[in-house]
C-alpha positions as CSV (number, residue, x, y, z in Angstrom):
1,M,-19.4,53.3,-8.4
2,M,-17.6,51.0,-6.0
3,I,-16.8,47.6,-7.6
4,R,-15.9,44.5,-5.7
5,T,-12.9,42.5,-6.9
6,V,-14.5,39.2,-5.7
7,T,-17.6,38.0,-7.4
8,N,-20.4,37.1,-5.0
9,E,-24.1,36.5,-5.3
10,K,-25.0,40.2,-4.9
11,T,-22.5,41.2,-7.7
12,G,-23.8,38.3,-9.9
13,D,-27.4,39.5,-9.4
14,V,-26.4,43.1,-10.3
15,E,-24.7,41.8,-13.4
16,K,-27.8,39.9,-14.5
17,D,-30.0,42.9,-14.1
18,S,-27.7,45.5,-15.7
19,L,-25.6,45.2,-18.8
20,E,-23.8,48.5,-17.9
21,A,-22.9,47.1,-14.5
22,H,-21.7,43.8,-16.1
23,V,-19.5,45.7,-18.6
24,E,-18.1,47.9,-15.8
25,I,-17.4,44.9,-13.5
26,C,-15.8,43.0,-16.4
27,R,-13.6,46.0,-17.3
28,H,-12.4,46.1,-13.7
29,R,-11.7,42.4,-13.7
30,Y,-9.7,42.6,-16.9
31,D,-7.8,45.6,-15.6
32,T,-6.9,43.6,-12.5
33,I,-5.8,40.6,-14.6
34,D,-3.8,42.9,-16.8
35,K,-2.0,44.5,-13.8
36,K,-1.2,41.0,-12.4
37,I,0.1,39.8,-15.8
38,T,2.2,42.9,-16.1
39,T,3.7,42.4,-12.7
40,I,4.4,38.7,-13.5
41,E,6.1,39.7,-16.8
42,K,8.3,42.3,-15.0
43,T,9.2,39.7,-12.3
44,L,10.1,37.1,-15.0
45,D,12.3,39.7,-16.8
46,E,14.1,40.5,-13.5
47,I,14.6,36.8,-12.9
48,E,16.0,36.3,-16.4
49,T,18.4,39.3,-16.0
50,H,19.6,37.9,-12.6
51,S,20.0,34.4,-14.1
52,D,22.1,35.8,-17.0
53,N,24.2,37.7,-14.6
54,H,24.8,34.7,-12.4
55,K,25.6,32.5,-15.4
56,N,28.2,35.1,-16.6
57,L,29.7,35.2,-13.1
58,I,29.9,31.4,-13.0
59,I,31.6,31.3,-16.4
60,K,34.2,33.9,-15.3
61,A,34.8,32.0,-12.0
62,I,35.4,28.8,-13.9
63,G,37.7,30.5,-16.3
64,A,39.7,32.1,-13.4
65,A,39.8,28.7,-11.6
66,A,41.1,27.0,-14.7
67,A,43.8,29.6,-15.1
68,V,44.9,29.2,-11.5
69,I,44.9,25.4,-11.8
70,S,46.9,25.7,-15.0
71,V,49.5,27.9,-13.3
72,V,49.7,25.7,-10.2
73,L,50.0,22.6,-12.4
74,S,52.7,24.2,-14.6
75,A,54.7,25.3,-11.6
76,T,54.4,21.9,-10.0
77,I,55.6,20.1,-13.2
78,F,58.5,22.7,-13.5
79,L,59.6,22.1,-9.9
80,I,59.4,18.3,-10.2
81,E,61.5,18.4,-13.3
82,K,64.1,20.7,-11.6
83,L,64.3,18.3,-8.6
84,H,65.1,15.3,-10.8
């Protein structure tokens, strides 16, 4: 039995006339909704994973930048003191 994913007048008429057809069409609709929700959940999980990875990279970059700034500042202060 071929089931349309879009409800139209003909499908609605078939559903009104046949409980079996209505149940089958609803099952198909729910299956389609379930697949879409599953896809959305997977996509959100991937986005969360990428977001966490980017956050960790940013934290590491800030830490590395702070270390470099600290070394440069320490070296600058050391050189200024040696020159005076």
